[in-house]
C-alpha positions as CSV (number, residue, x, y, z in Angstrom):
1,M,6.8,15.1,39.8
2,T,10.5,15.4,40.3
3,T,11.0,11.6,40.4
4,I,9.0,10.8,37.3
5,L,11.2,12.5,34.8
6,P,14.5,10.8,35.9
7,L,12.7,7.4,36.1
8,A,11.3,7.9,32.6
9,S,14.7,8.9,31.3
10,L,16.3,5.9,33.0
11,A,13.7,3.5,31.5
12,A,14.3,4.9,28.0
13,L,18.0,4.6,28.4
14,G,17.6,1.0,29.6
15,Y,15.4,0.1,26.7
16,A,17.9,1.7,24.2
17,T,20.8,-0.2,25.8
18,W,18.8,-3.5,25.7
19,Y,17.9,-3.0,22.0
20,L,21.5,-2.2,21.0
21,L,22.7,-5.3,22.8
22,L,20.1,-7.3,21.1
23,C,21.1,-5.9,17.7
24,A,24.7,-6.6,18.3
25,T,24.2,-10.3,19.4
26,S,21.2,-11.2,17.1
27,P,21.2,-9.0,14.0
28,W,18.4,-10.9,12.3
29,G,14.7,-10.5,13.1
30,R,11.4,-11.6,11.7
31,C,10.1,-9.7,8.7
32,R,7.4,-7.2,9.8
33,R,5.5,-7.6,6.5
34,C,5.1,-11.4,6.4
35,H,5.8,-12.1,10.1
36,G,8.3,-14.8,9.2
37,R,5.9,-16.8,7.0
38,R,7.9,-16.0,3.8
39,Y,4.7,-15.0,2.0
40,H,1.9,-12.6,2.4
41,R,-1.7,-12.6,1.1
42,T,-2.7,-10.1,-1.5
43,T,-6.0,-8.2,-1.6
44,I,-7.6,-10.9,-3.8
45,G,-6.4,-13.7,-1.4
46,T,-3.6,-15.2,-3.3
47,R,-0.1,-15.9,-1.8
48,R,2.9,-13.9,-2.9
49,D,6.5,-14.2,-1.9
50,C,7.3,-11.3,0.5
51,H,9.3,-8.7,-1.4
52,H,10.6,-7.0,1.8
53,C,12.6,-10.1,2.9
54,D,12.8,-11.8,-0.6
55,G,10.9,-14.8,0.7
56,T,13.3,-15.6,3.5
57,G,11.2,-14.5,6.5
58,I,14.0,-12.7,8.2
59,R,15.4,-9.1,7.8
60,V,18.3,-7.2,9.4
61,R,17.1,-5.2,12.4
62,A,17.0,-1.5,12.0
63,G,19.3,-1.0,15.0
64,R,21.9,-3.3,13.4
65,R,21.8,-1.2,10.2
66,L,22.4,1.8,12.4
67,L,25.4,0.1,14.1
68,D,26.9,-0.9,10.8
69,Y,26.5,2.7,9.4
70,I,28.2,4.2,12.5
71,R,31.0,1.6,12.3
72,T,31.5,2.3,8.5
73,E,31.6,6.1,9.0
74,Y,34.0,5.8,12.0
75,R,36.4,3.6,10.0
76,A,36.2,5.8,6.9
77,G,37.1,8.9,9.0
78,H,40.1,7.2,10.7
79,Q,42.0,6.0,7.6
């Protein structure tokens, strides 16, 4: 029991570090709504441009938005 908690914490920290590095090096990811296809099917079966990614198939990762927000707040506080 005493070794499970530190290992779980280490695994979570490792995953968070990996994700932040991924967001820093590759800020764009596939759109979750259309899965990169640039369109999605409606309930009646017709195709529509994805409004989440504006039909591009890619979106900025959530972690990259967080990094940009932190950077903006840091710079605004140190001026």
